[in-house]
N, C-alpha and C positions, 0 to 999 in steps of 0.2 A: 553433038560436035562441040569440042572445047574452044573457048575463045582464047585467042593468043594475046598475052599481056605484054605490052611494050615496057621493057625495063630500062631502056636507054635514058629516059628522064632522070633516073636515079644518079646519072653522072654528075648532076648538080651537087649532090652530097659529097662526092669525091673531090669536087672543086673546093668546096667549103673546108673539108678536112685538110686538104693539101695547102690551101691558103693560110689556115690557122697554124699549121706545122712550120710553114715557111715564113710566118710572121709578116705577111704582106698587109696592106692596108685593108681594114675590115670592110669599109664601104665599098672598095673596089672588089674585093672577093665576093661580097653579096650580090653585086651588080653582074659580075661575070658568071656567077653561079645561076642567077636568074636567066640570063641569055642562053647558057649551055642547056638548062632544063627546057626552055621554050623551044629552042631549036631542035633538041632530041625528041621533043613531043610533036614535032611537026607544025608548030605554030608559025604564022607569017611573021616577019621582023616587025611590021607595023603593029600587030596585036601584042607583041612582047613588050615594045616600047609603051604602048597604052597601058599595059598592066603595071609596069614599073612606074609610070607617072601617076596612075591612080593610087598605087600604094604610098608613093611619096606624098600625095596631097592628103591622104587619109591620116598620115602620122606626122604632118608638119608641125603639130603643136607638141609632139613628144619631147624634142629637145628642151623646150621651156619648162615642161613638167619636171624633167630630170635635172636641169640646171638650178632650179629655184631652191630645192632642198640643199644642194651643195653649196650655194651662196650663204644660206642661213647657217649651215654647219660650220663653214669657214669663218663666219663672224663670231660664233660662239667659241671656236677654238682660239681665235685671236684674243678673246677676253678671258681665257684661262680654263676652258672646259676640261681639258685633259688633266691639268694640274689639280683642279677641284676634285675630279673622280679619283685620282690617285690618293690625295690627301684623305678623302672619305673612306676608301677601302682600307687604307693603312691603319685606321682606328679600330677595325674589326680584327682582333688578334686571332680568332679562329679561322680566318679567311685565307685560303691559298689560291693560287692560280688555277689549279685543277678543279677545286671545289667551286670556285666562282664560275668557271665555264660549264660545269655540270649543271648548275642552277640555270644558266642561260640556255643550255641545250634543251632541258626540260620545258622551259618557258617558250623557247622558239618552236618546238614540236607542237605544243598545245595550242599556241596561237595560229600556227600554220594549218593545223587541223581544223580550226574554225574559220579558215579562209582569210585570216588577217596576215597575209604574207608581207605587207609593207611595213609591219611594226619593226622588223629588224632589217639586216642587210649590212654589206660591207661599208658603204660610205656613210650611212647614217647611224649605224650602232657599233660596228666592229672597230673601225679606225678611231672615232672620237671617244668611245666609252669602254668597250670590252677590253681591247688590247691594252690601254693605259691602265685600267683597273687591275688586269692580270699582272702587268709589270709592277704596279704599286703594291700588290699583295706579296709578290716575290721579293721586292726590295725591303719591305718592312720586316721580313724574316731573315734575309741573308745579306742585306746591305746592297752595295753598288752591283749592277748586273753587267757582265760582259756583253759586247755587241751580238755575239752569236746567240746568246740565251734570249735577248730581246727579240731577235728575228724569229727564233723558234717559238716564242710565246705568241707573236703576232700571227705566224703561220697557223698555229693551232687554234687561235681565236677564230680565224677566218674559216678554218675547216669545220669548227663546231657550228658556226652559222650555216654553212652548206649542208652539213648532215641533218641539222634540225629542220631546216626548210625543205630539203629534198624528200625526206621521209615523212614529214608531217603533212605537207600539202597532198600527199597521196591518199590521205584519209578523208579530205574534204570532197563531199559528194559532187559539188559543182566544179571541181578542177578539171581544166581542159583535157588533160591526159586521160582522165577517167571516162569523160564523154567520148573521146575518140576511140578508147578501147572498146566501149560499149557499142558504138557504131560500126567498128571494124568487125567485131565478132558476129554481129547481126547480118551485115551485108556480105561479108566474105565467107564466113563459115556457117551461117545459118543458125548460130547459137543465140538465143535470146536470154538476156540477163539484164537486171536492173543496176543502175549506177551505184545505188546504195550497197548492193551485194559486192560490187568490186571494191568500193571503198572500205567495207568492213574487212576484206581480206588484206588490206593494207596495213591493218593494225598490227599483226604479228611482225611484219617486216620492220615497222617503226619501232616496236618494242625491242627487237633484236639490235637495231641500229643504235637505240639509246644505250643498251647495256654494253654493246661493243665499244662505242666511243667513250662511255663513262670509264671503262676499264683502261682505255688509252690515257685518258686524263689522270686517273689514279697513278698510272705508271709514270706519267709526266711529273707529278709531284714527287714521287720517290727518286726519280732520276735527277730532278733539280736539287733535291735535298742533299744527295750524295755528291753531286758534282760541285755545287756551290760551297758546301762545307769543306770539301777538300781544297778548293781554290782559296778560301778564307784562311785555312790552316797554313797553307803554303805562304800566303802573303804575310801572316803573323810571324812565321819562322824567319822570313827574309828581313823583316823589320828588326827582329831580335839580333 
C-alpha cells in the first residue's frame, strides 16, 4: 500500500516566488510563506509561531555579522578604495575588463570548490573592487565610458561572481546541497551514493560553466572595443 504524500506544503514556494516577482517586502514574504506552509501541513497556529520565533532567536546575530563587513567596506570606499583599484589596474597595459573578470572567475570557482565561499561576493568584492577595476581597465584603453557601458560592466562583474560561486561550491564535498542530494537519493529512491561521488560529478558542470562564461567575457571585450572605438571616432569627427 502506497503512502499518500501531502504536496500542499509546497504552496509556500509559490508564495515566495510570487512575493519576489511582485517585489513585496522580503521579510513579510518569508513570514507569510512560513505560515502558509505550516497551515498546509496541518500544524496548529501555536506551533507555527513557535517555529518562527525559534528561527528568529537562532539567527538574531546574523544582521550584526552581515552589517559589520559592510561598515568596514564603506569606510574603505570613503578613503579611496575604488580609485586606488582603478589606478592600479590602469598600470597593467595588457589588462582588459574581460581578462580581469576571467581571472576572477577562475579564482572564485577554485576557492568556492575548497569551501571558501566568503572570500568573494557582491558587497565585499564585486562592488568595491572587481567592477571599478573592470571600469578602470576599459578607461585606460578607450577613455571616458558612457553610463550604459559602465552599467554593463558592473552587471557582468556581478554575473561573473554568481557563476563562479554557484558552480564552484557544487564541487565542495561538505556543501549543503550535496548532503541534501545524498540524503534524498538514499531515503526516497533507495540509491546509496557517497557525497564525494556527487561532488566529483560537479566538476564537468563547473568546467563547462567556466568555458561558457569565459567566452562571454571574450565577446564582451570584442564588443566594447568595436563600440567604444566607434564612439571615439564619432566624437573626434564632431570636434573637427
